C-alpha positions, 0 to 999 in steps of 0.5 A: 530503841526505847518503847516510845519509839517503837509504838504506833504513831498513827491516830487513824487506823489503816486498812489493807487495800490492794487496788489501782492507784494513779498519781500525778505530781502537781505541775506535770502532765503525766499520771503514774500507776501504782498499787495501793497497800493500805489506806486511812482517812488521812493517808495512803501507802503504796510501793513505787518504782521511783523515789518521790521527794517528801513534801511534793504535792500529788493529785490522786485517783484511788479505786475503792470498790466501784468508785474512783476517789480523787484527792490531793496529797503531800508525800510524807515519806519515801523509803527504799525497800530492802533488797529491791530497787523500789520504794515504799511511799506514804502520802498524807491527804490534804484535800478530799471532797467531803462526799468522797471522804464519807464513802472512804469512811464507810469503806474503812468501817466495813473493812474493820468490821470484817476482821 
């Protein structure tokens, strides 16, 4: 493995966030629950019980402190966890209300200042 392939490719810093997350695959009526692992201004990561197909559009409800943030995202990747029947999922935000995105920006800055 070359050095460039092991370097972090993310442009936006992710912060750890263990919180409730609901997602709905676009075109379906059911919401599914998960626990968020980390979040950035451009995406979110979580562990899920089922494989989610990359490029699928999802509606998201993310609990951040005292607010529920709503976003639309696209599944970037879904990878099996070793020794488990679960999957690690990454979603890229596509649509985010500007006021809610500003709230997320402030939250991430607050978390990074606490490190």
